[in-house]
C-alpha atoms as one frame of an Amber mdcrd trajectory, in Angstrom:
protein
 254.217 180.453 141.907 250.645 178.857 142.650 249.192 176.404 140.332 246.051
 178.461 140.174 247.648 181.251 139.158 250.131 179.354 136.783 246.889 177.322
 135.426 245.349 180.826 134.634 247.904 183.008 133.189 250.289 180.381 131.784
 249.241 178.653 128.578 250.817 176.313 125.848 250.018 176.443 122.358 251.738
 177.018 118.547 252.563 180.182 117.029 252.246 181.799 113.473 254.280 184.499
 112.906 252.756 187.244 110.102 255.155 188.902 107.361 254.812 191.837 109.627
 256.638 189.902 112.421 253.523 189.731 114.288 252.878 186.698 116.598 249.347
 184.751 116.803 249.587 181.924 119.523 246.493 179.196 119.047 246.224 177.533
 122.715 246.416 173.747 122.845 243.601 173.565 125.142 240.457 175.775 123.825
 241.842 177.088 120.436 241.676 180.539 121.108 244.039 182.841 119.801 246.321
 185.307 121.576 248.423 188.185 119.654 251.850 188.241 120.294 253.472 191.647
 119.680 256.860 191.626 118.292 258.918 192.779 121.121 257.612 189.966 123.252
 258.340 187.018 120.761 261.656 186.400 122.575 263.196 184.475 119.525 260.052
 182.307 119.201 259.322 181.183 115.076 256.712 180.152 112.860 255.327 176.796
 113.812 257.201 176.463 117.282 255.353 175.342 120.290 255.359 177.727 123.120
 254.629 178.502 126.674 253.269 181.979 126.912 252.177 184.506 129.877 248.737
 185.858 129.022 248.457 189.924 129.975 245.113 191.233 131.801 242.257 191.197
 129.344 241.225 194.448 128.247 237.740 195.232 127.573 236.862 195.219 123.666
 240.564 194.338 122.932 241.940 191.259 121.928 244.062 189.336 124.218 247.550
 189.696 124.421 250.716 187.966 125.956 254.076 187.167 125.789 256.621 184.100
 125.008 258.077 182.573 128.076 259.528 179.284 126.991 260.138 177.943 123.293
 258.695 173.752 124.313 259.749 172.850 120.416 261.284 174.466 117.788 259.595
 173.718 114.074 262.178 174.514 112.024 265.754 173.147 111.883 267.395 175.780
 109.744 266.443 178.492 107.272 267.211 178.471 103.128 267.941 182.014 101.558
 270.590 184.004  99.916 274.186 184.814 101.228 274.844 188.251 101.312 277.878
 190.772 102.282 277.954 193.886 103.307 280.152 195.848 105.740 282.366 193.053
 106.305 279.221 191.052 107.284 278.294 187.735 105.768 274.693 187.355 106.402
 271.512 185.146 105.567 268.313 186.967 103.825 265.598 184.176 104.402 263.456
 182.741 101.456 260.713 182.591 104.328 259.063 185.806 105.132 257.898 185.029
 108.258 261.671 185.002 109.465 261.907 188.486 111.093 266.097 188.475 111.392
 268.509 188.251 108.754 270.956 185.688 110.316 274.535 186.296 110.774 277.261
 184.026 109.641 280.736 183.871 110.786 283.370 183.759 107.914 284.437 180.293
 109.265 280.902 178.905 109.218 280.617 179.668 105.824 281.659 176.154 104.975
 282.632 177.421 101.163 279.510 179.101 100.097 279.660 181.911  98.166 277.435
 185.102  97.662 274.768 185.029  95.502 274.285 181.275  96.531 270.968 179.813
  97.993 272.067 178.196 101.198 271.077 176.492 104.313 271.738 177.636 107.490
 271.159 176.315 111.226 271.069 178.587 114.182 273.567 178.045 116.455 273.214
 180.896 118.647 270.347 183.341 119.525 269.208 184.000 122.692 268.571 187.690
 122.590 265.850 189.027 120.095 267.549 192.372 120.273 270.672 190.919 118.658
 270.856 188.953 115.222 270.906 185.209 115.214 274.362 183.728 114.641 274.371
 180.521 111.865 276.568 178.245 110.309 275.725 177.037 106.426 275.186 173.338
 106.773 274.658 172.836 103.099 275.393 174.840  99.879 272.313 174.189  97.580
 273.124 176.062  94.603 271.975 179.064  91.970 268.632 180.696  93.556 265.302
 179.361  91.185 266.874 176.211  89.899 264.293 173.724  90.063 266.319 171.137
  92.307 267.880 173.890  94.344 264.312 175.219  95.443 262.871 171.487  95.851
 265.735 170.729  98.099 265.314 173.906 100.289 261.660 173.557 100.661 262.500
 170.313 101.998 264.912 171.123 104.254 263.039 174.119 105.732 260.674 171.390
 107.303 263.662 168.895 108.483 263.405 166.639 105.461 266.287 165.125 103.718
 266.485 163.065 100.584 269.552 161.694 102.035 270.210 158.658 104.443 272.904
 157.993 106.771 275.208 155.036 105.813 273.973 153.104 108.641 270.378 153.015
 107.740 271.092 152.274 104.102 273.288 149.410 105.130 270.505 147.948 107.741
 267.697 148.147 105.228 270.081 146.330 102.508 270.791 143.713 104.856 266.884
 143.130 105.690 266.546 142.925 101.569 269.102 140.313 101.320 267.293 138.189
 103.988 264.166 138.846 102.202 261.147 136.725 102.718 261.972 133.262 104.478
 260.246 130.120 104.253 259.852 129.852 107.994 258.102 133.390 108.277 255.429
 132.509 105.537 254.908 129.419 107.704 253.932 131.437 111.079 251.333 133.178
 108.809 247.874 132.677 107.264 248.170 131.940 103.249 246.064 134.552 101.469
 248.269 133.716  98.320 245.502 132.287  96.483 243.140 134.599  97.007 242.518
 137.298  94.412 244.099 140.583  95.552 245.180 143.994  93.617 246.304 147.334
  94.535 244.743 150.367  93.593 247.266 153.099  93.460 248.124 156.710  91.870
 249.654 155.754  88.135 253.282 157.226  89.250 253.389 155.673  92.908 256.104
 153.125  93.847 255.018 152.197  97.482 252.222 150.214  97.862 251.020 150.103
 101.159 247.582 148.399 101.101 245.777 146.074  98.692 242.365 144.522  98.455
 241.285 140.794  98.245 238.287 139.475  97.087 236.210 136.115  97.345 232.618
 135.335  96.558 231.559 133.117  99.547 227.763 132.696  97.692 225.510 134.960
  96.099 225.325 138.252  97.989 228.144 137.396 100.743 231.758 138.118 100.154
 235.329 137.937 101.631 237.137 140.991 101.233 240.263 141.837 102.702 242.271
 144.767 103.417 246.049 143.681 103.409 248.976 146.696 104.873 252.211 145.914
 104.730 254.017 144.549 107.543 256.646 147.231 107.850 257.089 146.478 111.963
 258.478 143.138 110.571 261.546 144.765 109.288 261.569 148.014 111.087 262.099
 146.592 114.709 261.437 148.991 117.698 264.515 150.576 118.993 266.613 149.459
 115.603 268.579 152.204 113.834 265.973 152.027 111.034 263.226 152.745 113.713
 265.129 155.580 115.057 265.435 157.158 111.182 261.834 156.703 110.483 260.408
 158.256 113.530 262.608 161.165 113.276 261.127 161.737 109.730 257.905 160.769
 110.903 256.202 160.806 107.624 257.402 160.462 103.689 256.746 163.983 101.645
 255.593 164.413  98.430 256.712 167.334  96.948 255.668 168.302  93.370 258.278
 166.075  91.260 259.355 163.781  94.087 258.655 161.783  97.130 260.964 161.836
 100.245 260.387 158.886 101.875 259.978 157.576 105.510 261.976 154.540 104.873
 264.971 153.991 102.187 264.244 153.103  98.794 264.720 149.300  98.854 262.192
 148.931 101.730 259.663 151.482 100.651 259.659 150.800  96.996 260.894 146.792
  97.021 260.790 144.729  99.985 257.621 146.253 101.880 255.661 147.183  98.709
 252.776 144.932  97.689 254.167 144.651  94.108 252.297 142.214  91.900 253.358
 138.665  91.113 255.728 138.546  94.064 255.425 137.184  97.869 254.775 139.947
 100.521 254.327 139.661 104.347 250.997 141.861 105.577 249.067 142.555 108.365
 245.726 141.983 107.467 241.882 142.569 108.238 239.507 140.297 106.410 235.668
 140.893 106.661 232.966 138.816 105.697 230.458 141.114 104.733 226.912 141.037
 102.713 225.927 143.088  99.682 224.580 146.202 101.719 227.751 146.861 103.388
 227.108 144.734 106.710 229.680 142.825 108.639 228.839 139.409 109.744 232.338
 138.216 110.542 236.029 139.454 110.685 239.256 138.555 111.800 242.815 139.979
 111.939 246.182 138.369 111.635 249.311 138.594 109.991 249.435 136.997 106.575
 251.640 136.615 103.277 249.955 137.691  99.618 250.757 137.561  96.397 249.237
 140.275  94.107 247.639 139.434  91.091 247.367 143.047  89.380 248.800 146.671
  90.156 245.952 148.724  89.008 246.055 152.699  88.784 243.016 154.858  89.935
 242.151 155.516  86.070 242.682 152.036  85.050 240.600 150.523  88.088 237.769
 153.019  86.995 237.912 152.127  83.114 237.561 148.433  84.224 234.317 149.357
  86.127 233.031 151.315  83.273 233.737 148.674  80.906 232.003 145.403  81.189
 234.801 143.734  79.601 237.504 145.201  81.676 239.824 143.352  84.010 238.402
 141.892  87.223 235.305 144.191  86.338 232.773 141.987  88.393 235.025 142.143
  91.601 235.538 145.889  91.241 231.925 146.445  90.581 230.956 144.672  93.373
 233.435 146.164  95.759 232.737 149.684  94.401 228.953 148.929  95.268 229.403
 148.051  98.462 231.920 150.919  99.389 229.359 153.321  98.455 226.499 151.992
 100.832 229.445 151.927 103.426 229.921 155.475 102.893 226.293 156.494 102.679
 225.703 154.959 106.248 229.182 156.759 107.286 227.605 160.123 105.775 224.106
 159.500 107.701 225.564 159.048 110.871 227.301 162.907 110.653 230.560 162.621
 108.526 231.744 165.528 106.603 232.141 165.492 102.969 235.876 166.411 102.573
 236.640 165.774  98.846 239.159 168.187  97.412 240.735 168.612  94.116 244.264
 167.840  93.971 246.897 170.289  92.324 248.886 168.517  89.759 251.935 169.710
  87.441 253.245 168.782  83.940 256.814 169.569  83.946 259.352 169.468  81.471
 263.117 167.796  81.626 264.179 170.835  83.814 261.365 170.762  86.334 259.791
 173.757  84.397 256.182 173.791  84.750 254.371 173.544  81.350 250.903 172.621
  82.284 248.758 173.129  85.649 245.790 171.353  86.053 243.484 169.519  89.265
 243.204 165.902  89.449 239.476 164.501  89.553 238.405 162.417  92.441 237.094
 159.097  90.687 234.677 156.346  92.272 238.031 154.199  92.420 239.783 156.905
  94.867 236.819 157.159  96.990 236.434 153.109  96.871 239.786 152.418  98.442
 239.164 155.305 100.679 236.046 153.784 102.080 237.648 150.599 102.754 240.637
 152.084 104.638 238.600 154.174 106.777 236.786 151.069 107.572 240.081 149.154
 108.254 241.093 151.560 110.796 237.805 152.195 112.402 237.510 148.383 113.248
 240.684 148.260 114.507 240.706 151.004 116.918 237.063 149.521 117.805 239.055
 146.173 118.517 241.613 147.806 120.602 239.422 150.087 122.632 237.929 147.397
 124.453 239.027 147.043 127.902 241.520 144.121 128.000 241.211 141.581 131.165
 243.922 142.069 133.479 245.332 144.881 131.703 244.811 148.447 129.789 243.646
 149.571 126.526 246.668 152.083 125.727 246.813 152.810 121.842 247.637 155.682
 119.184 244.280 157.148 118.232 243.743 159.474 115.389 241.206 162.098 116.871
 239.556 165.360 115.524 237.908 167.710 118.035 234.624 169.623 117.226 235.021
 172.756 115.519 235.728 176.156 117.776 232.513 177.460 118.293 233.697 181.443
 117.180 234.939 179.669 113.951 231.914 178.232 113.211 230.203 181.625 113.620
 232.699 183.150 111.378 232.256 180.627 108.777 228.303 181.094 108.909 229.049
 184.817 108.149 231.327 184.252 105.454 228.845 181.854 103.903 225.755 184.253
 104.612 228.265 186.873 102.444 228.255 184.287  99.582 224.248 183.822  99.701
 224.266 180.847 101.539 222.605 180.454 104.935 223.300 177.828 107.318 222.111
 177.350 110.779 223.891 176.779 114.140 223.309 174.322 116.696 224.861 174.554
 119.947 227.234 176.868 118.033 228.226 174.380 115.034 226.601 173.915 111.701
 225.109 170.518 111.572 227.028 168.094 109.216 223.922 167.382 107.031 223.864
 171.153 106.417 227.363 171.325 105.107 227.178 168.085 103.114 223.836 169.424
 101.642 226.144 172.880 100.626 228.958 171.153  98.841 226.983 168.847  97.004
 224.627 172.003  95.750 227.967 173.668  94.615 229.073 170.878  92.690 230.682
 172.602  89.323 230.234 175.899  90.879 233.677 178.064  90.716 232.931 179.010
  94.466 232.973 175.333  95.240 236.865 174.906  96.308 236.814 178.120  98.238
 233.701 177.298 100.394 235.460 173.997 101.119 238.588 175.352 101.918 236.991
 177.920 104.171 234.969 174.685 105.860 238.397 173.006 106.342 239.867 176.147
 107.817 237.246 176.326 110.402 237.674 172.503 111.324 240.096 171.310 114.162
 243.255 169.603 112.780 243.355 166.086 113.297 246.006 164.633 115.311 247.543
 161.763 117.078 246.902 160.791 120.691 246.397 158.095 123.263 243.345 159.958
 124.754 240.547 159.137 122.780 237.841 161.910 121.724 236.710 160.371 118.513
 237.082 161.597 114.912 234.450 164.391 114.290 234.857 164.938 110.711 234.699
 161.173 109.937 231.567 160.707 112.653 233.847 157.829 113.901 233.936 157.150
 117.852 237.221 155.501 117.477 239.827 156.098 114.963 243.245 154.922 114.079
 246.098 154.905 111.014 246.614 151.303 110.511 246.714 151.403 106.461 249.984
 153.254 105.576 253.016 152.143 107.339 255.632 152.604 104.617 254.622 156.243
 104.650 253.662 157.146 108.063 255.247 155.872 111.248 252.188 156.097 113.795
 251.003 153.084 111.831 254.075 151.192 112.576 253.309 151.981 116.253 249.846
 150.645 115.589 250.975 147.593 114.176 253.419 146.779 117.191 250.601 147.158
 119.800 247.893 145.389 117.721 250.463 142.229 117.371 251.018 142.845 121.175
 247.299 142.225 121.370 246.397 139.654 119.451 249.510 137.541 120.782 247.780
 138.391 124.414 250.910 140.416 125.269 249.838 143.090 127.763 251.096 146.759
 126.974 252.332 148.100 130.723 251.199 151.349 131.952 254.821 152.851 131.410
 254.403 152.809 127.803 251.391 155.343 128.199 254.119 158.607 128.253 256.086
 156.950 125.404 253.048 156.739 123.320 251.873 160.242 123.949 255.599 161.716
 122.731 255.034 159.701 119.823 251.885 161.318 119.175 252.775 164.839 119.321
 256.261 164.282 117.681 254.366 162.634 115.039 251.576 164.861 114.680 254.146
 167.993 114.045 255.970 166.000 111.242 252.807 165.432 109.602 251.892 169.388
 109.743 255.527 170.293 108.587 254.922 167.470 105.704 251.890 169.021 104.610
 253.557 172.454 104.684 256.753 171.386 102.577 254.008 169.738 100.164 252.050
 173.407  99.837 255.019 175.477  99.094 256.319 172.931  96.493 252.868 173.647
  94.863 252.761 177.412  95.730 256.570 177.456  94.182 255.590 176.018  91.076
 252.372 177.774  90.339 254.333 181.338  90.637 256.848 179.495  88.454 254.017
 178.790  85.925 252.776 182.302  85.882 256.112 183.876  85.623 256.007 182.879
  81.957 252.561 184.148  81.276 252.945 187.776  82.107 250.654 189.668  80.117
 248.112 186.625  79.454 244.517 186.952  80.180 242.877 184.097  82.823 239.129
 183.821  84.068 239.068 183.491  88.350 237.135 183.823  91.207 237.396 186.613
  94.040 238.991 184.342  96.732 239.525 187.203  99.071 238.719 191.115  99.917
 241.099 193.358 101.872 241.182 197.023 101.831 244.533 196.808  99.894 243.014
 194.273  97.239 241.515 191.534  95.662 242.855 187.730  96.142 242.088 185.686
  92.942 242.389 182.177  92.296 242.798 181.355  88.515 239.881 178.855  87.290
 242.020 175.891  86.052 245.325 175.984  87.667 244.254 177.193  91.018 247.036
 179.811  90.872 246.126 182.702  93.444 247.211 186.022  93.080 246.870 189.823
  94.322 245.063 192.543  92.341 246.261 195.564  93.866 243.222 198.257  93.975
 245.736 201.257  93.225 245.805 199.505  89.982 242.050 199.839  89.401 242.086
 203.073  86.978 238.531 203.568  86.720 237.657 204.698  89.967 238.775 204.641
  93.937 237.250 202.057  95.780 236.172 201.676  99.324 236.452 198.471 101.278
 233.365 197.221 102.724 234.266 194.898 105.314 230.909 193.945 106.548 229.772
 192.661 103.152 233.276 191.609 102.308 233.207 193.668  98.644 234.932 196.872
  97.277 232.627 199.909  96.004 233.509 202.423  93.497 233.208 205.853  94.837
 232.126 207.372  91.581 230.559 204.377  89.604 229.284 202.450  92.580 230.920
 199.405  90.747 231.157 196.135  93.435 233.532 193.456  93.467 232.569 190.749
  95.812 233.912 187.622  97.074 232.934 185.037  94.608 232.659 186.926  91.899
 233.967 185.909  88.642 236.482 188.269  87.145 238.570 188.468  84.144 242.588
 189.357  84.845 245.717 190.058  83.421 249.128 188.684  84.749 251.317 191.506
  85.623 254.104 189.999  87.769 255.375 187.224  89.685 257.810 187.234  92.314
 259.957 183.771  92.673 261.680 184.867  95.748 258.457 186.147  97.777 256.541
 183.521  95.706 253.446 186.164  94.892 251.734 186.825  92.176 249.960 190.020
  90.953 247.038 190.274  88.727 245.349 193.466  86.822 241.540 193.059  86.822
 240.404 193.630  83.501 237.433 196.399  83.749 234.503 195.767  81.735
């Protein structure tokens, strides 16, 4: 096969599978989408990285293709219910995108009972025409029980709360050694500088701290101190291999599944108040307008004076008598000026409300609410962005006699077709935007988001904008960060919960110690980039799945209740509606609208009554009743209350 033919017809990408068993591959090289008919999936599963062969393109038809090779499996196994029929044990997967039941030989049941929720690993599946063969690796328990469902969500994405004994022993050994005077003597001593952390009220792992010192009126020393995890997690150690395998911590609605054992993540590495902690720091001499006059990067030792929650720090800023009010107020004002400059340079507003749950003792949701972003959230984010950007800028400079191999956080420019679709979508909502070189200018996007503040459409528009954007990933090849409008960017500030940050710390330490990184490391870091980008995506999917499950569970106890919401999607079979307060999205089927027969108007994203000419349009506010919640399918059915 010649290279020209291979380059033209063989492409790599990631496949998504619909509930009907049809594949769509997003090509790695340009973001284009290729449709894969069910017969051509060849055992590819949702989220897999695949090599496909492109079929000849037919005019006016979508590009199609077929899977030729599975490069990376996304799923390690499947959770579901064990069933038995005609002498055969099999799994009915909870994931509706798994298009085949998994046969389980009797000797591979490992104690599982019919009707239980189990986790199964596929041990043999090379022919799509035959059912996959699996083995029960965990018996989870009774379906729809809180802990069972949370564990199954995590396991499906390859995350476990359980660490191997060897990993735990190594972490305990490091805790016993602790922080020695010898190690402290090698570092810059920042213990006498005012330092504090600001985190969620329920956080247990504190990656980052801020220090503050007034040099003179209008000039300040501001330090960003990051837990020095790489001091403990040495390259090639059993802890390092486990952290790389996990890639990231996972935050489900009721629990954190940490990347590192808790003795490290919640204790030895966590920047708790009133105890000495080893850190990697970047210190700025900065004026009241956010202009950086000097900076230095080094390994340090700190002793935090205070652990703030975001809410507590916000109260301190607003209350002139609050603890460290003056320091927090100055930090906040400088952060706002840095942010203003960032948006002036083309950064896009990416603030989004976070869905939170109040659970009872059995894990049942009794309240769902959205957590508002405060000035303190934005302030900490701004200083972390600044640290990450300045580290990346330093590491991008060509080294004398060496190279500038580094791990960047990159974000590509949006696909032009997707941008056109977004412009069309916004036009249907009544908002006209322009396209320059196929892209909506960032200032227009920001202006629209700000204009929608307090409007129920804001979240829907914001979600549509995010879906249009490329996904940020890790790479050794820098192309900049489109969303943040940074030429160079990395992740340095969260090594307790992100493996790439540990790698960045190691590379940075080599650089400040004048140790050259050889070119043979390039391939290794690129593999780390690909693997950790994949793990990050899987963690995000697990987090979203846990939220969706709890939203369905919440609505399952509110059958018959009436709510208000916004139409977030219009299809030929029904309307998607998002409840105003809880963000619980459900489907109102057209067949349940008894007053009329409705036609789907795709062009204007609406349905129209044949007799009454009543319209339901994307973005409309409606009242609805909850009529059904399916815990297995994770779907909610609504019924519109017609006026």
